[in-house]
GUKOLDO-488193 format. One record per residue (C-alpha): residue number from 1; residue in one letter; chain; x negated, y, z. Coordinates in Angstrom, 1 decimal. Example, Ala and Ser with C-alpha at 12.3 -4.5 7.8 and 13.67 -1.06 7.14 Angstrom:
BEGIN
NULUM  num  residuo  cadena       X       Y       Z
NULUM    1        A       A   -12.3    -4.5     7.8
NULUM    2        S       A   -13.7    -1.1     7.1
***
This chain:
BEGIN
NULUM  num  residuo  cadena       X       Y       Z
NULUM    1        X       A    -5.1    45.3   -73.6
NULUM    2        X       A    -1.8    46.9   -74.5
NULUM    3        X       A    -1.2    50.2   -72.7
NULUM    4        X       A     2.0    52.2   -73.0
NULUM    5        X       A     0.7    55.8   -73.4
NULUM    6        X       A     3.6    57.4   -71.5
NULUM    7        X       A     2.5    58.7   -68.1
NULUM    8        X       A     4.0    60.3   -65.0
NULUM    9        X       A     2.5    62.6   -62.4
NULUM   10        X       A     4.0    60.6   -59.5
NULUM   11        X       A     3.2    57.1   -58.5
NULUM   12        X       A     3.9    55.0   -55.5
NULUM   13        X       A     0.5    53.9   -54.1
NULUM   14        X       A    -1.4    57.1   -53.4
NULUM   15        X       A    -2.7    55.9   -50.0
NULUM   16        X       A    -5.2    53.0   -50.1
NULUM   17        X       A    -6.3    50.5   -47.4
NULUM   18        X       A    -9.8    49.4   -46.5
NULUM   19        X       A    -9.4    46.0   -48.2
NULUM   20        X       A    -9.4    47.7   -51.6
NULUM   21        X       A   -12.9    49.2   -51.1
NULUM   22        X       A   -14.8    46.0   -52.0
NULUM   23        X       A   -12.8    45.8   -55.3
NULUM   24        X       A   -13.7    49.4   -56.1
NULUM   25        X       A   -17.3    48.7   -55.4
NULUM   26        X       A   -17.2    45.6   -57.6
NULUM   27        X       A   -16.0    47.7   -60.4
NULUM   28        X       A   -18.6    50.4   -59.7
NULUM   29        X       A   -16.1    53.2   -59.3
NULUM   30        X       A   -15.9    54.0   -55.6
NULUM   31        X       A   -18.0    57.2   -55.9
NULUM   32        X       A   -15.8    58.4   -58.8
NULUM   33        X       A   -12.6    57.7   -56.8
NULUM   34        X       A   -14.1    59.5   -53.8
NULUM   35        X       A   -14.6    62.6   -55.9
NULUM   36        X       A   -10.9    63.2   -56.4
NULUM   37        X       A    -9.5    61.7   -53.2
NULUM   38        X       A    -9.2    62.5   -49.5
NULUM   39        X       A   -11.2    60.4   -47.0
NULUM   40        X       A    -8.8    58.2   -45.0
NULUM   41        X       A   -10.0    57.0   -41.6
NULUM   42        X       A    -6.8    55.5   -40.3
NULUM   43        X       A    -3.0    55.8   -39.9
NULUM   44        X       A    -0.8    57.8   -37.5
NULUM   45        X       A     2.7    56.7   -36.7
NULUM   46        X       A     5.1    59.2   -35.1
NULUM   47        X       A     7.7    57.3   -33.1
NULUM   48        X       A     9.0    60.6   -32.0
NULUM   49        X       A     7.9    64.2   -32.7
NULUM   50        X       A     6.0    64.2   -29.4
NULUM   51        X       A     4.9    60.5   -29.3
NULUM   52        X       A     2.4    59.1   -31.9
NULUM   53        X       A     0.4    55.9   -32.3
NULUM   54        X       A    -3.1    56.4   -33.7
NULUM   55        X       A    -4.8    53.5   -35.5
NULUM   56        X       A    -8.4    54.1   -36.5
NULUM   57        X       A    -9.6    51.6   -39.2
NULUM   58        X       A   -12.8    51.4   -37.1
NULUM   59        X       A   -10.8    49.6   -34.4
NULUM   60        X       A   -10.5    46.4   -36.5
NULUM   61        X       A   -13.0    43.5   -36.8
NULUM   62        X       A   -15.4    45.5   -38.9
NULUM   63        X       A   -15.8    42.9   -41.7
NULUM   64        X       A   -14.5    45.6   -44.1
NULUM   65        X       A   -15.4    49.2   -44.6
NULUM   66        X       A   -13.7    51.3   -41.9
NULUM   67        X       A   -12.1    53.8   -44.2
NULUM   68        X       A   -10.1    54.1   -47.4
NULUM   69        X       A    -8.9    57.0   -49.6
NULUM   70        X       A    -5.7    59.0   -50.3
NULUM   71        X       A    -6.0    59.4   -54.0
NULUM   72        X       A    -4.6    61.2   -57.0
NULUM   73        X       A    -3.0    58.3   -58.9
NULUM   74        X       A    -3.0    59.9   -62.3
NULUM   75        X       A    -6.8    60.3   -62.0
NULUM   76        X       A    -7.2    56.9   -60.5
NULUM   77        X       A    -5.3    55.1   -63.3
NULUM   78        X       A    -7.1    57.1   -66.0
NULUM   79        X       A   -10.4    56.0   -64.4
NULUM   80        X       A    -9.4    52.4   -64.5
NULUM   81        X       A    -8.5    52.7   -68.1
NULUM   82        X       A   -11.8    54.4   -68.9
NULUM   83        X       A   -13.7    51.8   -67.0
NULUM   84        X       A   -12.1    49.1   -69.1
NULUM   85        X       A   -13.0    50.9   -72.3
NULUM   86        X       A   -16.6    51.2   -71.1
NULUM   87        X       A   -16.7    47.5   -70.4
NULUM   88        X       A   -15.8    46.8   -74.0
NULUM   89        X       A   -12.1    46.0   -73.6
NULUM   90        X       A   -10.1    46.8   -76.8
NULUM   91        X       A    -7.1    49.0   -75.8
NULUM   92        X       A    -4.1    49.2   -78.1
NULUM   93        X       A    -1.9    52.2   -77.2
NULUM   94        X       A     1.5    50.7   -77.7
NULUM   95        X       A     4.1    48.6   -75.9
NULUM   96        X       A     3.6    45.0   -76.9
NULUM   97        X       A     6.5    43.1   -78.3
NULUM   98        X       A     6.7    39.5   -77.1
NULUM   99        X       A     8.7    36.4   -77.8
NULUM  100        X       A     9.2    33.3   -75.6
NULUM  101        X       A     9.7    29.8   -76.7
NULUM  102        X       A     9.6    26.6   -74.6
NULUM  103        X       A     8.1    28.5   -71.7
NULUM  104        X       A     5.2    29.9   -73.8
NULUM  105        X       A     4.6    33.6   -74.6
NULUM  106        X       A     3.6    34.9   -78.0
NULUM  107        X       A     3.3    38.3   -79.6
NULUM  108        X       A     6.0    39.5   -82.0
NULUM  109        X       A     5.1    39.6   -85.7
NULUM  110        X       A     5.2    43.4   -85.6
NULUM  111        X       A     2.8    43.6   -82.6
NULUM  112        X       A     0.5    41.0   -84.0
NULUM  113        X       A     0.3    42.8   -87.3
NULUM  114        X       A    -0.6    46.1   -85.4
NULUM  115        X       A    -3.6    44.5   -83.7
NULUM  116        X       A    -4.7    42.0   -86.4
NULUM  117        X       A    -8.3    43.3   -86.1
NULUM  118        X       A    -8.5    41.8   -82.6
NULUM  119        X       A    -6.9    38.4   -83.1
NULUM  120        X       A    -7.1    35.5   -85.5
NULUM  121        X       A    -3.6    34.3   -84.9
NULUM  122        X       A    -1.9    34.3   -81.5
NULUM  123        X       A    -3.9    35.0   -78.3
NULUM  124        X       A    -4.5    32.0   -76.1
NULUM  125        X       A    -3.3    33.6   -72.8
NULUM  126        X       A    -1.2    36.5   -71.7
NULUM  127        X       A    -1.1    38.5   -68.5
NULUM  128        X       A     1.9    40.7   -67.5
NULUM  129        X       A     0.7    43.8   -65.7
NULUM  130        X       A     3.8    45.8   -66.7
NULUM  131        X       A     4.8    46.7   -63.1
NULUM  132        X       A     8.5    47.2   -62.4
NULUM  133        X       A     9.3    46.6   -66.0
NULUM  134        X       A     8.6    42.9   -65.3
NULUM  135        X       A     8.5    42.1   -69.0
NULUM  136        X       A     7.8    38.3   -68.7
NULUM  137        X       A    10.1    37.7   -65.8
NULUM  138        X       A    13.0    39.3   -67.6
NULUM  139        X       A    12.3    37.6   -70.9
NULUM  140        X       A    12.0    34.2   -69.3
NULUM  141        X       A    14.6    34.8   -66.6
NULUM  142        X       A    12.1    33.6   -64.0
NULUM  143        X       A    13.5    32.8   -60.5
NULUM  144        X       A    13.1    35.7   -58.1
NULUM  145        X       A    13.4    36.5   -54.4
NULUM  146        X       A    15.1    39.8   -53.4
NULUM  147        X       A    14.4    41.5   -50.1
NULUM  148        X       A    17.0    41.9   -47.5
NULUM  149        X       A    16.8    45.6   -47.5
NULUM  150        X       A    18.6    47.8   -50.1
NULUM  151        X       A    16.8    51.0   -49.4
NULUM  152        X       A    16.1    54.0   -51.7
NULUM  153        X       A    12.7    55.7   -51.7
NULUM  154        X       A    12.4    59.3   -52.8
NULUM  155        X       A     9.1    61.0   -53.0
NULUM  156        X       A     7.5    64.2   -54.3
NULUM  157        X       A     4.5    66.5   -53.9
NULUM  158        X       A     4.7    69.6   -51.8
NULUM  159        X       A     2.4    72.5   -51.2
NULUM  160        X       A    -0.4    71.5   -48.8
NULUM  161        X       A     1.0    70.9   -45.3
NULUM  162        X       A    -0.7    71.5   -42.0
NULUM  163        X       A    -1.6    68.4   -40.0
NULUM  164        X       A    -1.7    69.1   -36.3
NULUM  165        X       A    -3.8    65.9   -35.7
NULUM  166        X       A    -5.7    63.3   -37.6
NULUM  167        X       A    -6.1    64.9   -41.0
NULUM  168        X       A    -6.9    62.3   -43.6
NULUM  169        X       A    -4.7    59.7   -42.1
NULUM  170        X       A    -1.5    58.6   -43.7
NULUM  171        X       A     1.2    59.9   -41.3
NULUM  172        X       A     4.4    57.9   -41.0
NULUM  173        X       A     7.4    59.2   -39.1
NULUM  174        X       A    10.5    57.4   -37.7
NULUM  175        X       A    13.5    59.4   -38.7
NULUM  176        X       A    17.0    59.3   -37.2
NULUM  177        X       A    17.7    56.9   -40.0
NULUM  178        X       A    14.9    55.5   -42.1
NULUM  179        X       A    11.4    56.8   -42.1
NULUM  180        X       A     9.1    59.1   -44.1
NULUM  181        X       A     5.4    59.5   -45.0
NULUM  182        X       A     3.0    62.4   -45.4
NULUM  183        X       A    -0.2    61.7   -47.3
NULUM  184        X       A    -2.8    64.5   -47.6
NULUM  185        X       A    -4.1    64.8   -51.1
NULUM  186        X       A    -6.5    67.3   -52.7
NULUM  187        X       A    -4.6    70.7   -52.8
NULUM  188        X       A    -1.2    69.1   -52.0
NULUM  189        X       A     0.7    66.6   -49.8
NULUM  190        X       A     2.6    63.6   -50.9
NULUM  191        X       A     5.9    63.2   -49.0
NULUM  192        X       A     8.3    60.2   -49.3
NULUM  193        X       A    11.4    59.2   -47.5
NULUM  194        X       A    12.8    55.6   -47.3
NULUM  195        X       A    16.5    55.3   -46.3
NULUM  196        X       A    19.5    53.2   -47.0
NULUM  197        X       A    21.6    54.5   -49.9
NULUM  198        X       A    24.8    55.0   -47.8
NULUM  199        X       A    23.1    57.4   -45.4
NULUM  200        X       A    21.2    59.2   -48.3
NULUM  201        X       A    24.5    59.9   -50.0
NULUM  202        X       A    25.4    62.3   -47.1
NULUM  203        X       A    22.6    64.6   -48.2
NULUM  204        X       A    23.8    65.5   -51.6
NULUM  205        X       A    24.3    64.1   -55.1
NULUM  206        X       A    21.0    64.6   -56.9
NULUM  207        X       A    17.6    63.2   -55.9
NULUM  208        X       A    16.2    66.7   -55.4
NULUM  209        X       A    19.0    67.9   -53.2
NULUM  210        X       A    18.9    64.7   -51.1
NULUM  211        X       A    15.1    64.9   -50.6
NULUM  212        X       A    15.0    68.6   -49.8
NULUM  213        X       A    17.9    68.5   -47.3
NULUM  214        X       A    16.8    65.3   -45.6
NULUM  215        X       A    13.3    66.5   -44.7
NULUM  216        X       A    14.8    69.8   -43.5
NULUM  217        X       A    17.8    68.4   -41.6
NULUM  218        X       A    16.8    65.2   -39.9
NULUM  219        X       A    15.9    66.3   -36.3
NULUM  220        X       A    13.1    63.8   -35.9
NULUM  221        X       A    11.1    64.8   -39.0
NULUM  222        X       A    12.2    68.4   -39.7
NULUM  223        X       A     9.6    69.9   -37.2
NULUM  224        X       A     6.9    68.7   -39.6
NULUM  225        X       A     8.3    70.4   -42.6
NULUM  226        X       A     8.7    74.0   -41.7
NULUM  227        X       A     8.4    76.3   -44.7
NULUM  228        X       A     7.8    73.3   -47.0
NULUM  229        X       A     7.7    74.0   -50.7
NULUM  230        X       A     8.2    71.2   -53.2
NULUM  231        X       A     6.0    71.5   -56.3
NULUM  232        X       A     7.1    68.5   -58.3
NULUM  233        X       A    10.1    66.6   -59.4
NULUM  234        X       A    11.5    63.9   -57.1
NULUM  235        X       A    10.8    60.3   -58.1
NULUM  236        X       A    13.3    57.7   -57.1
NULUM  237        X       A    13.0    53.9   -56.5
NULUM  238        X       A    15.9    51.7   -55.5
NULUM  239        X       A    16.1    48.0   -54.5
NULUM  240        X       A    12.4    47.6   -54.9
NULUM  241        X       A    11.9    44.6   -52.7
NULUM  242        X       A    11.6    41.9   -55.4
NULUM  243        X       A     9.1    39.1   -56.1
NULUM  244        X       A     8.9    36.3   -58.7
NULUM  245        X       A     9.0    32.8   -57.4
NULUM  246        X       A     6.7    31.7   -60.3
NULUM  247        X       A     3.8    33.8   -61.3
NULUM  248        X       A     1.9    31.5   -63.7
NULUM  249        X       A     3.0    29.3   -66.6
NULUM  250        X       A     1.8    27.5   -69.7
NULUM  251        X       A    -0.1    30.4   -71.2
NULUM  252        X       A     0.8    33.3   -69.0
NULUM  253        X       A     0.4    34.8   -65.5
NULUM  254        X       A     1.9    37.8   -63.6
NULUM  255        X       A    -0.1    40.3   -61.6
NULUM  256        X       A     0.6    43.4   -59.6
NULUM  257        X       A     4.2    44.7   -59.4
NULUM  258        X       A     5.1    42.5   -62.3
NULUM  259        X       A     4.7    39.6   -59.9
NULUM  260        X       A     6.3    41.3   -56.9
NULUM  261        X       A     6.5    44.4   -54.8
NULUM  262        X       A     7.6    44.4   -51.1
NULUM  263        X       A     7.6    47.9   -49.6
NULUM  264        X       A     5.7    51.1   -49.6
NULUM  265        X       A     5.2    51.1   -45.8
NULUM  266        X       A     1.7    49.6   -45.4
NULUM  267        X       A     0.2    50.9   -48.6
NULUM  268        X       A    -0.5    47.4   -49.7
NULUM  269        X       A     0.7    47.6   -53.3
NULUM  270        X       A    -2.4    48.8   -55.1
NULUM  271        X       A    -4.7    46.6   -53.0
NULUM  272        X       A    -2.5    43.6   -53.7
NULUM  273        X       A    -2.5    44.3   -57.4
NULUM  274        X       A    -6.2    44.8   -57.7
NULUM  275        X       A    -7.3    42.0   -55.4
NULUM  276        X       A    -5.2    39.4   -57.3
NULUM  277        X       A    -6.2    40.8   -60.7
NULUM  278        X       A    -9.8    40.1   -59.6
NULUM  279        X       A    -8.8    36.6   -58.5
NULUM  280        X       A    -6.9    35.9   -61.7
NULUM  281        X       A    -9.9    36.9   -63.7
NULUM  282        X       A   -12.0    34.4   -61.7
NULUM  283        X       A    -9.7    31.5   -62.9
NULUM  284        X       A   -11.2    32.0   -66.4
NULUM  285        X       A   -14.7    31.4   -65.0
NULUM  286        X       A   -15.3    27.6   -64.8
NULUM  287        X       A   -18.0    28.1   -62.2
NULUM  288        X       A   -15.7    29.9   -59.7
NULUM  289        X       A   -13.7    26.8   -58.8
NULUM  290        X       A   -10.5    28.9   -59.0
NULUM  291        X       A    -7.5    27.7   -60.9
NULUM  292        X       A    -4.1    29.2   -61.8
NULUM  293        X       A    -2.5    26.9   -59.3
NULUM  294        X       A    -4.8    28.1   -56.5
NULUM  295        X       A    -4.3    31.7   -57.6
NULUM  296        X       A    -0.5    31.3   -57.3
NULUM  297        X       A    -0.8    29.5   -53.9
NULUM  298        X       A    -3.0    32.2   -52.4
NULUM  299        X       A    -0.7    35.0   -53.7
NULUM  300        X       A     2.4    33.4   -52.2
NULUM  301        X       A     0.7    32.9   -48.8
NULUM  302        X       A    -0.5    36.4   -48.6
NULUM  303        X       A     2.7    38.0   -49.7
NULUM  304        X       A     4.5    36.0   -47.0
NULUM  305        X       A     2.2    37.6   -44.4
NULUM  306        X       A     2.9    41.1   -45.6
NULUM  307        X       A     6.6    40.3   -45.7
NULUM  308        X       A     6.5    39.4   -42.0
NULUM  309        X       A     4.7    42.7   -41.2
NULUM  310        X       A     7.3    44.6   -43.1
NULUM  311        X       A    10.0    42.8   -41.2
NULUM  312        X       A     8.7    43.9   -37.8
NULUM  313        X       A     8.4    47.5   -39.0
NULUM  314        X       A    12.1    47.7   -39.8
NULUM  315        X       A    13.5    45.5   -37.0
NULUM  316        X       A    12.2    47.8   -34.3
NULUM  317        X       A     9.9    45.2   -32.7
NULUM  318        X       A     6.6    46.9   -33.6
NULUM  319        X       A     7.6    50.2   -32.1
NULUM  320        X       A     9.2    48.6   -29.0
NULUM  321        X       A     5.9    46.7   -28.5
NULUM  322        X       A     4.0    50.0   -28.8
NULUM  323        X       A     6.2    51.8   -26.3
NULUM  324        X       A     6.0    48.9   -23.8
NULUM  325        X       A     2.2    48.6   -24.2
NULUM  326        X       A     1.8    52.4   -23.9
NULUM  327        X       A     3.4    52.2   -20.4
NULUM  328        X       A     0.8    49.7   -19.3
NULUM  329        X       A    -2.4    51.0   -20.8
NULUM  330        X       A    -3.6    52.3   -17.4
NULUM  331        X       A    -3.3    48.9   -15.7
NULUM  332        X       A    -6.1    46.3   -15.6
NULUM  333        X       A    -4.2    43.7   -17.6
NULUM  334        X       A    -2.8    46.3   -20.0
NULUM  335        X       A    -6.3    47.5   -20.8
NULUM  336        X       A    -7.6    44.0   -21.5
NULUM  337        X       A    -4.6    42.8   -23.5
NULUM  338        X       A    -4.1    46.1   -25.3
NULUM  339        X       A    -7.7    46.3   -26.5
NULUM  340        X       A    -7.5    42.7   -27.9
NULUM  341        X       A    -4.1    43.3   -29.5
NULUM  342        X       A    -5.1    46.6   -31.1
NULUM  343        X       A    -8.2    45.0   -32.6
NULUM  344        X       A    -6.2    42.2   -34.3
NULUM  345        X       A    -3.2    44.4   -35.3
NULUM  346        X       A    -5.5    47.0   -36.9
NULUM  347        X       A    -7.3    44.2   -38.8
NULUM  348        X       A    -4.0    42.9   -40.1
NULUM  349        X       A    -2.8    46.3   -41.3
NULUM  350        X       A    -6.1    47.1   -43.1
NULUM  351        X       A    -5.8    43.8   -45.0
NULUM  352        X       A    -8.8    42.4   -43.1
NULUM  353        X       A    -6.9    39.8   -41.1
NULUM  354        X       A    -3.7    39.4   -43.0
NULUM  355        X       A    -4.6    35.7   -43.7
NULUM  356        X       A    -6.1    35.1   -40.3
NULUM  357        X       A    -3.9    32.6   -38.6
NULUM  358        X       A    -4.6    33.6   -35.0
NULUM  359        X       A    -4.1    37.3   -35.8
NULUM  360        X       A    -0.8    36.7   -37.5
NULUM  361        X       A     0.3    34.4   -34.6
NULUM  362        X       A    -0.6    37.1   -32.1
NULUM  363        X       A     1.4    39.7   -34.0
NULUM  364        X       A     4.4    37.4   -34.1
NULUM  365        X       A     4.1    36.4   -30.4
NULUM  366        X       A     3.7    39.9   -29.0
NULUM  367        X       A     6.5    41.3   -31.1
NULUM  368        X       A     8.8    38.3   -30.5
NULUM  369        X       A     8.8    35.9   -27.6
NULUM  370        X       A     6.6    38.1   -25.3
NULUM  371        X       A     8.8    41.1   -25.9
NULUM  372        X       A    12.0    39.1   -25.2
NULUM  373        X       A    10.5    37.5   -22.1
NULUM  374        X       A     9.5    40.8   -20.6
NULUM  375        X       A    12.8    42.4   -21.3
NULUM  376        X       A    14.7    39.4   -19.8
NULUM  377        X       A    12.7    39.8   -16.6
NULUM  378        X       A    13.1    43.6   -16.6
NULUM  379        X       A     9.4    44.2   -17.2
NULUM  380        X       A    10.3    46.8   -19.8
NULUM  381        X       A    13.4    48.8   -20.4
NULUM  382        X       A    13.4    49.2   -24.2
NULUM  383        X       A    16.0    47.8   -26.5
NULUM  384        X       A    14.7    46.7   -29.8
NULUM  385        X       A    18.0    47.8   -31.5
NULUM  386        X       A    17.3    51.4   -30.5
NULUM  387        X       A    14.1    51.5   -32.6
NULUM  388        X       A    15.5    49.6   -35.6
NULUM  389        X       A    15.3    51.4   -38.9
***
């Protein structure tokens, strides 16, 4: 494995979801992750400073653990590297040079010379886990799909904030424009904002000025950031919704953000990377029945489900459905339908039912045709446009 030794203190992906826990257990590292993380029992979404939606992971289908962790990513990534070493993986601390010819990947002569002790000639297979660098995709000019949104994400660490409710949850807040997150970590809080670049430009010229002013001045989120003190630099990601249309080839495969990244909103990135790294590894075991073709097919199917979930977050339909349902929770029908919907929605957002056809149909139906039908017949008064991000 080639590992670029340069590191950063800030990473997107500090909040995990329950679907990653089986992978941590398979690697035998859950207890070590737990030691430097905050226990995460659910998620809290603030539609308004005085209206929140609480989602306990225990409210799903309970085929997965009912918790996850908010973790220190520097410690987490170091643990993964150490686990690989302990498993006997040779690690070369350098950036690999590659060359591509006729759709096949090979190491450059310089890189091959530097790791001659490990290879007798060129390796048989290559995996790109280079993240947003997307080394193979850029070298081969692979076809890609860009997301519709052109948002900017700014995030930083601040001194530990008080949480008035549901400590341990990831807290997501709808702002006047865009949204933000608060993630409780040991001895600090991770804060991120996601907003379109035109609006962000109104808050200053540097990333630090934009971040600091936005959390203090936006009226829907500023109540949660009184006396906030930033203790890190501000990291910036732009135009991050990007996925490769091909993730396997003649002697190569893509995994993690090198294959694609959708959005930070549902904390799916690290889960998606580790799950499909495990599935990719299975393709080299002849007894698994898994192939590169089946790996790619499953990857595209699941990313399409996450893309749909992200769409209803930004288009306002998820929040409109919540407000409409909240008005009816005291009715007989509302209690029955609400309980059923919450079970399936929770299971989807934990990663438990993201490939469950009925669960995904229910999500699409309740945030689409049902919402439209009820608005047309004046059964609710909420306009989807009003909650669009």
